[in-house]
N, CA, C and O atoms as a GROMACS GRO file, in nm:
protein
  428
    1MET      N    1   1.246  -0.592   0.761
    1MET     CA    2   1.109  -0.627   0.732
    1MET      C    3   1.092  -0.777   0.750
    1MET      O    4   1.165  -0.856   0.690
    2GLU      N    5   0.997  -0.815   0.831
    2GLU     CA    6   0.976  -0.956   0.855
    2GLU      C    7   0.882  -1.015   0.750
    2GLU      O    8   0.791  -0.948   0.700
    3ILE      N    9   0.906  -1.141   0.717
    3ILE     CA   10   0.821  -1.210   0.621
    3ILE      C   11   0.721  -1.293   0.698
    3ILE      O   12   0.758  -1.373   0.784
    4LEU      N   13   0.594  -1.275   0.668
    4LEU     CA   14   0.487  -1.343   0.740
    4LEU      C   15   0.427  -1.451   0.651
    4LEU      O   16   0.350  -1.421   0.560
    5GLU      N   17   0.462  -1.575   0.678
    5GLU     CA   18   0.413  -1.682   0.593
    5GLU      C   19   0.296  -1.758   0.656
    5GLU      O   20   0.206  -1.801   0.585
    6HIS      N   21   0.297  -1.773   0.785
    6HIS     CA   22   0.193  -1.849   0.852
    6HIS      C   23   0.071  -1.760   0.876
    6HIS      O   24   0.086  -1.645   0.917
    7PRO      N   25  -0.051  -1.811   0.851
    7PRO     CA   26  -0.172  -1.728   0.868
    7PRO      C   27  -0.184  -1.666   1.007
    7PRO      O   28  -0.232  -1.553   1.019
    8GLN      N   29  -0.143  -1.737   1.112
    8GLN     CA   30  -0.152  -1.679   1.246
    8GLN      C   31  -0.062  -1.557   1.259
    8GLN      O   32  -0.098  -1.460   1.326
    9ASN      N   33   0.056  -1.561   1.195
    9ASN     CA   34   0.146  -1.446   1.199
    9ASN      C   35   0.085  -1.326   1.127
    9ASN      O   36   0.099  -1.212   1.171
   10ILE      N   37   0.019  -1.353   1.015
   10ILE     CA   38  -0.046  -1.246   0.940
   10ILE      C   39  -0.157  -1.182   1.023
   10ILE      O   40  -0.168  -1.060   1.028
   11HIS      N   41  -0.238  -1.265   1.088
   11HIS     CA   42  -0.346  -1.212   1.172
   11HIS      C   43  -0.290  -1.132   1.288
   11HIS      O   44  -0.346  -1.028   1.324
   12ARG      N   45  -0.182  -1.177   1.348
   12ARG     CA   46  -0.119  -1.106   1.458
   12ARG      C   47  -0.067  -0.970   1.410
   12ARG      O   48  -0.084  -0.868   1.478
   13TYR      N   49  -0.004  -0.969   1.294
   13TYR     CA   50   0.049  -0.846   1.236
   13TYR      C   51  -0.063  -0.746   1.209
   13TYR      O   52  -0.051  -0.628   1.241
   14LEU      N   53  -0.172  -0.793   1.149
   14LEU     CA   54  -0.284  -0.704   1.118
   14LEU      C   55  -0.354  -0.656   1.244
   14LEU      O   56  -0.401  -0.542   1.250
   15ALA      N   57  -0.360  -0.742   1.346
   15ALA     CA   58  -0.420  -0.700   1.473
   15ALA      C   59  -0.338  -0.586   1.535
   15ALA      O   60  -0.395  -0.494   1.594
   16LYS      N   61  -0.206  -0.590   1.521
   16LYS     CA   62  -0.121  -0.480   1.568
   16LYS      C   63  -0.140  -0.357   1.481
   16LYS      O   64  -0.139  -0.244   1.530
   17ALA      N   65  -0.158  -0.378   1.350
   17ALA     CA   66  -0.175  -0.266   1.257
   17ALA      C   67  -0.303  -0.188   1.285
   17ALA      O   68  -0.310  -0.068   1.260
   18ILE      N   69  -0.404  -0.255   1.337
   18ILE     CA   70  -0.530  -0.188   1.371
   18ILE      C   71  -0.506  -0.082   1.478
   18ILE      O   72  -0.576   0.019   1.482
   19LEU      N   73  -0.409  -0.105   1.564
   19LEU     CA   74  -0.380  -0.012   1.673
   19LEU      C   75  -0.302   0.110   1.626
   19LEU      O   76  -0.293   0.209   1.700
   20LYS      N   77  -0.246   0.105   1.506
   20LYS     CA   78  -0.167   0.217   1.453
   20LYS      C   79  -0.259   0.324   1.396
   20LYS      O   80  -0.370   0.293   1.352
   21PRO      N   81  -0.214   0.450   1.395
   21PRO     CA   82  -0.299   0.556   1.338
   21PRO      C   83  -0.315   0.543   1.186
   21PRO      O   84  -0.418   0.584   1.131
   22LYS      N   85  -0.214   0.486   1.117
   22LYS     CA   86  -0.221   0.469   0.972
   22LYS      C   87  -0.145   0.345   0.930
   22LYS      O   88  -0.048   0.304   0.994
   23VAL      N   89  -0.191   0.285   0.821
   23VAL     CA   90  -0.116   0.178   0.755
   23VAL      C   91  -0.097   0.219   0.610
   23VAL      O   92  -0.171   0.302   0.557
   24HIS      N   93   0.003   0.160   0.547
   24HIS     CA   94   0.036   0.190   0.408
   24HIS      C   95   0.024   0.060   0.330
   24HIS      O   96   0.087  -0.040   0.365
   25ILE      N   97  -0.056   0.060   0.227
   25ILE     CA   98  -0.087  -0.061   0.152
   25ILE      C   99  -0.048  -0.040   0.007
   25ILE      O  100  -0.094   0.055  -0.057
   26LYS      N  101   0.035  -0.127  -0.045
   26LYS     CA  102   0.072  -0.124  -0.188
   26LYS      C  103  -0.026  -0.214  -0.259
   26LYS      O  104  -0.041  -0.331  -0.223
   27ILE      N  105  -0.092  -0.161  -0.360
   27ILE     CA  106  -0.188  -0.241  -0.435
   27ILE      C  107  -0.135  -0.268  -0.575
   27ILE      O  108  -0.033  -0.212  -0.616
   28LYS      N  109  -0.203  -0.355  -0.647
   28LYS     CA  110  -0.157  -0.401  -0.778
   28LYS      C  111  -0.184  -0.302  -0.890
   28LYS      O  112  -0.228  -0.340  -0.999
   29ILE      N  113  -0.158  -0.178  -0.866
   29ILE     CA  114  -0.162  -0.075  -0.968
   29ILE      C  115  -0.027  -0.007  -0.958
   29ILE      O  116   0.014   0.032  -0.848
   30TRP      N  117   0.044   0.009  -1.068
   30TRP     CA  118   0.181   0.056  -1.067
   30TRP      C  119   0.196   0.181  -0.982
   30TRP      O  120   0.132   0.283  -1.008
   31ASN      N  121   0.283   0.172  -0.880
   31ASN     CA  122   0.317   0.284  -0.792
   31ASN      C  123   0.196   0.350  -0.725
   31ASN      O  124   0.195   0.471  -0.706
   32THR      N  125   0.096   0.272  -0.689
   32THR     CA  126  -0.019   0.324  -0.617
   32THR      C  127  -0.024   0.263  -0.478
   32THR      O  128  -0.011   0.142  -0.460
   33PHE      N  129  -0.044   0.350  -0.381
   33PHE     CA  130  -0.051   0.309  -0.242
   33PHE      C  131  -0.181   0.361  -0.182
   33PHE      O  132  -0.233   0.464  -0.225
   34ILE      N  133  -0.231   0.290  -0.084
   34ILE     CA  134  -0.345   0.336  -0.006
   34ILE      C  135  -0.294   0.360   0.135
   34ILE      O  136  -0.227   0.275   0.193
   35ILE      N  137  -0.325   0.477   0.190
   35ILE     CA  138  -0.286   0.510   0.326
   35ILE      C  139  -0.412   0.542   0.404
   35ILE      O  140  -0.496   0.619   0.357
   36GLY      N  141  -0.425   0.484   0.522
   36GLY     CA  142  -0.542   0.512   0.604
   36GLY      C  143  -0.541   0.430   0.730
   36GLY      O  144  -0.443   0.362   0.760
   37LYS      N  145  -0.649   0.436   0.804
   37LYS     CA  146  -0.664   0.365   0.931
   37LYS      C  147  -0.730   0.230   0.906
   37LYS      O  148  -0.842   0.223   0.857
   38LEU      N  149  -0.658   0.122   0.939
   38LEU     CA  150  -0.713  -0.013   0.926
   38LEU      C  151  -0.815  -0.035   1.037
   38LEU      O  152  -0.784  -0.018   1.155
   39VAL      N  153  -0.937  -0.074   0.998
   39VAL     CA  154  -1.044  -0.093   1.095
   39VAL      C  155  -1.074  -0.241   1.116
   39VAL      O  156  -1.087  -0.287   1.229
   40LYS      N  157  -1.085  -0.314   1.005
   40LYS     CA  158  -1.117  -0.458   1.013
   40LYS      C  159  -1.048  -0.532   0.902
   40LYS      O  160  -1.009  -0.473   0.801
   41PHE      N  161  -1.032  -0.664   0.920
   41PHE     CA  162  -0.979  -0.753   0.817
   41PHE      C  163  -1.041  -0.890   0.836
   41PHE      O  164  -1.095  -0.921   0.943
   42ASP      N  165  -1.033  -0.972   0.731
   42ASP     CA  166  -1.087  -1.108   0.742
   42ASP      C  167  -0.982  -1.209   0.699
   42ASP      O  168  -0.868  -1.174   0.671
   43ASN      N  169  -1.023  -1.337   0.694
   43ASN     CA  170  -0.930  -1.445   0.660
   43ASN      C  171  -0.877  -1.437   0.517
   43ASN      O  172  -0.775  -1.498   0.487
   44HIS      N  173  -0.945  -1.364   0.430
   44HIS     CA  174  -0.902  -1.350   0.290
   44HIS      C  175  -0.815  -1.227   0.270
   44HIS      O  176  -0.780  -1.193   0.156
   45LEU      N  177  -0.781  -1.160   0.378
   45LEU     CA  178  -0.700  -1.038   0.378
   45LEU      C  179  -0.775  -0.919   0.317
   45LEU      O  180  -0.713  -0.821   0.276
   46ASN      N  181  -0.907  -0.928   0.310
   46ASN     CA  182  -0.987  -0.811   0.272
   46ASN      C  183  -0.976  -0.711   0.385
   46ASN      O  184  -0.985  -0.749   0.502
   47LEU      N  185  -0.957  -0.583   0.352
   47LEU     CA  186  -0.935  -0.482   0.454
   47LEU      C  187  -1.040  -0.372   0.446
   47LEU      O  188  -1.079  -0.332   0.336
   48LEU      N  189  -1.084  -0.324   0.561
   48LEU     CA  190  -1.170  -0.208   0.568
   48LEU      C  191  -1.084  -0.093   0.620
   48LEU      O  192  -1.029  -0.101   0.730
   49ILE      N  193  -1.073   0.013   0.541
   49ILE     CA  194  -0.986   0.126   0.571
   49ILE      C  195  -1.072   0.253   0.581
   49ILE      O  196  -1.154   0.279   0.493
   50THR      N  197  -1.052   0.331   0.687
   50THR     CA  198  -1.119   0.461   0.699
   50THR      C  199  -1.014   0.570   0.677
   50THR      O  200  -0.894   0.546   0.685
   51GLU      N  201  -1.063   0.690   0.650
   51GLU     CA  202  -0.975   0.806   0.625
   51GLU      C  203  -0.871   0.771   0.518
   51GLU      O  204  -0.755   0.812   0.528
   52ALA      N  205  -0.913   0.696   0.417
   52ALA     CA  206  -0.820   0.647   0.314
   52ALA      C  207  -0.785   0.754   0.213
   52ALA      O  208  -0.866   0.839   0.176
   53SER      N  209  -0.659   0.748   0.169
   53SER     CA  210  -0.609   0.832   0.060
   53SER      C  211  -0.536   0.741  -0.038
   53SER      O  212  -0.468   0.647   0.002
   54GLU      N  213  -0.551   0.771  -0.166
   54GLU     CA  214  -0.476   0.701  -0.269
   54GLU      C  215  -0.357   0.790  -0.304
   54GLU      O  216  -0.373   0.907  -0.335
   55VAL      N  217  -0.237   0.733  -0.298
   55VAL     CA  218  -0.116   0.806  -0.330
   55VAL      C  219  -0.053   0.741  -0.452
   55VAL      O  220  -0.022   0.622  -0.451
   56TYR      N  221  -0.035   0.821  -0.556
   56TYR     CA  222   0.029   0.772  -0.680
   56TYR      C  223   0.162   0.843  -0.695
   56TYR      O  224   0.169   0.965  -0.688
   57VAL      N  225   0.267   0.766  -0.717
   57VAL     CA  226   0.401   0.821  -0.738
   57VAL      C  227   0.439   0.790  -0.882
   57VAL      O  228   0.454   0.674  -0.919
   58GLY      N  229   0.455   0.893  -0.963
   58GLY     CA  230   0.484   0.869  -1.104
   58GLY      C  231   0.559   0.982  -1.169
   58GLY      O  232   0.630   1.058  -1.103
   59HIS      N  233   0.543   0.993  -1.302
   59HIS     CA  234   0.616   1.091  -1.382
   59HIS      C  235   0.598   1.234  -1.331
   59HIS      O  236   0.695   1.309  -1.325
   60GLY      N  237   0.479   1.270  -1.296
   60GLY     CA  238   0.450   1.408  -1.254
   60GLY      C  239   0.471   1.432  -1.106
   60GLY      O  240   0.428   1.535  -1.054
   61GLY      N  241   0.536   1.341  -1.037
   61GLY     CA  242   0.557   1.355  -0.894
   61GLY      C  243   0.457   1.272  -0.816
   61GLY      O  244   0.413   1.167  -0.862
   62VAL      N  245   0.422   1.320  -0.699
   62VAL     CA  246   0.331   1.248  -0.610
   62VAL      C  247   0.194   1.315  -0.614
   62VAL      O  248   0.183   1.436  -0.595
   63ARG      N  249   0.090   1.235  -0.639
   63ARG     CA  250  -0.047   1.286  -0.638
   63ARG      C  251  -0.124   1.210  -0.531
   63ARG      O  252  -0.107   1.089  -0.515
   64GLU      N  253  -0.209   1.281  -0.458
   64GLU     CA  254  -0.288   1.220  -0.351
   64GLU      C  255  -0.435   1.254  -0.371
   64GLU      O  256  -0.469   1.367  -0.405
   65LYS      N  257  -0.522   1.154  -0.349
   65LYS     CA  258  -0.665   1.175  -0.361
   65LYS      C  259  -0.733   1.113  -0.239
   65LYS      O  260  -0.710   0.996  -0.207
   66LYS      N  261  -0.818   1.190  -0.172
   66LYS     CA  262  -0.892   1.141  -0.054
   66LYS      C  263  -1.002   1.048  -0.101
   66LYS      O  264  -1.074   1.078  -0.197
   67LEU      N  265  -1.017   0.933  -0.032
   67LEU     CA  266  -1.118   0.835  -0.070
   67LEU      C  267  -1.224   0.812   0.037
   67LEU      O  268  -1.333   0.765   0.006
   68GLY      N  269  -1.194   0.843   0.161
   68GLY     CA  270  -1.289   0.818   0.270
   68GLY      C  271  -1.278   0.676   0.320
   68GLY      O  272  -1.167   0.626   0.341
   69THR      N  273  -1.391   0.608   0.339
   69THR     CA  274  -1.393   0.470   0.386
   69THR      C  275  -1.401   0.376   0.266
   69THR      O  276  -1.489   0.391   0.180
   70ILE      N  277  -1.308   0.281   0.260
   70ILE     CA  278  -1.303   0.188   0.147
   70ILE      C  279  -1.278   0.045   0.195
   70ILE      O  280  -1.233   0.024   0.308
   71MET      N  281  -1.307  -0.050   0.109
   71MET     CA  282  -1.270  -0.188   0.133
   71MET      C  283  -1.175  -0.229   0.022
   71MET      O  284  -1.201  -0.203  -0.096
   72ILE      N  285  -1.065  -0.294   0.058
   72ILE     CA  286  -0.968  -0.341  -0.040
   72ILE      C  287  -0.973  -0.492  -0.042
   72ILE      O  288  -0.961  -0.557   0.063
   73ARG      N  289  -0.990  -0.548  -0.158
   73ARG     CA  290  -0.992  -0.694  -0.175
   73ARG      C  291  -0.852  -0.749  -0.151
   73ARG      O  292  -0.755  -0.695  -0.204
   74GLY      N  293  -0.841  -0.854  -0.073
   74GLY     CA  294  -0.712  -0.910  -0.037
   74GLY      C  295  -0.627  -0.950  -0.155
   74GLY      O  296  -0.504  -0.942  -0.148
   75ALA      N  297  -0.688  -0.993  -0.263
   75ALA     CA  298  -0.612  -1.038  -0.381
   75ALA      C  299  -0.541  -0.923  -0.451
   75ALA      O  300  -0.451  -0.947  -0.532
   76SER      N  301  -0.579  -0.799  -0.423
   76SER     CA  302  -0.516  -0.686  -0.490
   76SER      C  303  -0.403  -0.623  -0.407
   76SER      O  304  -0.346  -0.522  -0.448
   77ILE      N  305  -0.372  -0.682  -0.293
   77ILE     CA  306  -0.269  -0.626  -0.205
   77ILE      C  307  -0.134  -0.688  -0.233
   77ILE      O  308  -0.123  -0.810  -0.246
   78ILE      N  309  -0.031  -0.604  -0.244
   78ILE     CA  310   0.106  -0.652  -0.261
   78ILE      C  311   0.176  -0.653  -0.127
   78ILE      O  312   0.237  -0.754  -0.091
   79PHE      N  313   0.171  -0.543  -0.051
   79PHE     CA  314   0.227  -0.544   0.084
   79PHE      C  315   0.155  -0.443   0.172
   79PHE      O  316   0.088  -0.352   0.124
   80ILE      N  317   0.172  -0.463   0.303
   80ILE     CA  318   0.115  -0.374   0.403
   80ILE      C  319   0.227  -0.332   0.495
   80ILE      O  320   0.302  -0.416   0.544
   81GLY      N  321   0.242  -0.203   0.518
   81GLY     CA  322   0.344  -0.152   0.609
   81GLY      C  323   0.282  -0.061   0.713
   81GLY      O  324   0.183   0.007   0.687
   82GLN      N  325   0.342  -0.061   0.830
   82GLN     CA  326   0.291   0.023   0.938
   82GLN      C  327   0.368   0.153   0.951
   82GLN      O  328   0.325   0.243   1.022
   83ASP      N  329   0.482   0.165   0.883
   83ASP     CA  330   0.566   0.283   0.896
   83ASP      C  331   0.576   0.354   0.762
   83ASP      O  332   0.580   0.289   0.657
   84TYR      N  333   0.580   0.487   0.766
   84TYR     CA  334   0.587   0.566   0.643
   84TYR      C  335   0.711   0.531   0.562
   84TYR      O  336   0.707   0.533   0.438
   85GLU      N  337   0.821   0.500   0.628
   85GLU     CA  338   0.946   0.472   0.559
   85GLU      C  339   0.931   0.356   0.460
   85GLU      O  340   1.009   0.347   0.365
   86THR      N  341   0.835   0.269   0.480
   86THR     CA  342   0.820   0.154   0.390
   86THR      C  343   0.781   0.196   0.250
   86THR      O  344   0.802   0.120   0.155
   87ILE      N  345   0.723   0.315   0.234
   87ILE     CA  346   0.685   0.358   0.099
   87ILE      C  347   0.745   0.492   0.061
   87ILE      O  348   0.709   0.549  -0.041
   88ASN      N  349   0.836   0.543   0.141
   88ASN     CA  350   0.900   0.670   0.111
   88ASN      C  351   0.994   0.651  -0.008
   88ASN      O  352   1.092   0.578   0.004
   89ILE      N  353   0.964   0.713  -0.120
   89ILE     CA  354   1.041   0.694  -0.243
   89ILE      C  355   1.103   0.828  -0.282
   89ILE      O  356   1.033   0.929  -0.289
   90SER      N  357   1.234   0.829  -0.306
   90SER     CA  358   1.303   0.952  -0.343
   90SER      C  359   1.274   0.989  -0.488
   90SER      O  360   1.227   0.906  -0.566
   91GLU      N  361   1.302   1.112  -0.524
   91GLU     CA  362   1.283   1.159  -0.662
   91GLU      C  363   1.369   1.079  -0.759
   91GLU      O  364   1.326   1.050  -0.871
   92ALA      N  365   1.491   1.042  -0.718
   92ALA     CA  366   1.579   0.963  -0.804
   92ALA      C  367   1.518   0.825  -0.832
   92ALA      O  368   1.524   0.776  -0.944
   93GLN      N  369   1.459   0.765  -0.729
   93GLN     CA  370   1.394   0.635  -0.748
   93GLN      C  371   1.272   0.648  -0.839
   93GLN      O  372   1.247   0.559  -0.921
   94ILE      N  373   1.198   0.757  -0.827
   94ILE     CA  374   1.082   0.779  -0.913
   94ILE      C  375   1.128   0.786  -1.058
   94ILE      O  376   1.065   0.726  -1.146
   95SER      N  377   1.236   0.860  -1.084
   95SER     CA  378   1.288   0.872  -1.220
   95SER      C  379   1.329   0.737  -1.277
   95SER      O  380   1.299   0.706  -1.392
   96LYS      N  381   1.398   0.656  -1.196
   96LYS     CA  382   1.439   0.523  -1.240
   96LYS      C  383   1.318   0.436  -1.273
   96LYS      O  384   1.316   0.365  -1.373
   97LEU      N  385   1.215   0.442  -1.185
   97LEU     CA  386   1.094   0.363  -1.209
   97LEU      C  387   1.022   0.409  -1.335
   97LEU      O  388   0.972   0.327  -1.411
   98ALA      N  389   1.016   0.540  -1.356
   98ALA     CA  390   0.948   0.594  -1.474
   98ALA      C  391   1.020   0.552  -1.602
   98ALA      O  392   0.955   0.516  -1.700
   99ILE      N  393   1.153   0.556  -1.601
   99ILE     CA  394   1.230   0.514  -1.718
   99ILE      C  395   1.208   0.366  -1.744
   99ILE      O  396   1.190   0.325  -1.859
  100LYS      N  397   1.209   0.285  -1.638
  100LYS     CA  398   1.188   0.141  -1.652
  100LYS      C  399   1.050   0.112  -1.710
  100LYS      O  400   1.035   0.026  -1.796
  101GLU      N  401   0.948   0.186  -1.662
  101GLU     CA  402   0.811   0.167  -1.713
  101GLU      C  403   0.804   0.202  -1.862
  101GLU      O  404   0.741   0.130  -1.939
  102GLU      N  405   0.869   0.311  -1.902
  102GLU     CA  406   0.868   0.352  -2.042
  102GLU      C  407   0.936   0.246  -2.131
  102GLU      O  408   0.889   0.216  -2.241
  103GLU      N  409   1.047   0.190  -2.081
  103GLU     CA  410   1.118   0.086  -2.157
  103GLU      C  411   1.031  -0.039  -2.172
  103GLU      O  412   1.030  -0.100  -2.278
  104GLU      N  413   0.960  -0.076  -2.066
  104GLU     CA  414   0.872  -0.194  -2.073
  104GLU      C  415   0.758  -0.170  -2.171
  104GLU      O  416   0.718  -0.262  -2.244
  105GLU      N  417   0.703  -0.049  -2.173
  105GLU     CA  418   0.593  -0.016  -2.265
  105GLU      C  419   0.639  -0.016  -2.410
  105GLU      O  420   0.559  -0.042  -2.500
  106ALA      N  421   0.768   0.012  -2.433
  106ALA     CA  422   0.822   0.016  -2.569
  106ALA      C  423   0.826  -0.123  -2.631
  106ALA      O  424   0.820  -0.136  -2.754
  107TYR      N  425   0.835  -0.226  -2.549
  107TYR     CA  426   0.842  -0.364  -2.601
  107TYR      C  427   0.708  -0.417  -2.624
  107TYR      O  428   0.694  -0.531  -2.668
   0.00000   0.00000   0.00000
């Protein structure tokens, strides 16, 4: 995974992502991802996504909800991936994350 620090590199990466059938976006909600077709973006990393789905990976497994066309504010994005493997999480990893979340909530 390459790290994109310079704004021109980020714009180049997103311009390539527009050509992909789907992108995977991790947002600032625990274990929530947005998957859909990237249509447009701006200098603030705000994204316009069509055919969007929200995917939540948690205690009860994986839940998906269709959202349609959405805009995601750039400040709420943690990462953007063009390949499914970037967010493919095994059941064992889900269990570890769920246990960690429960321990954090206990404090």
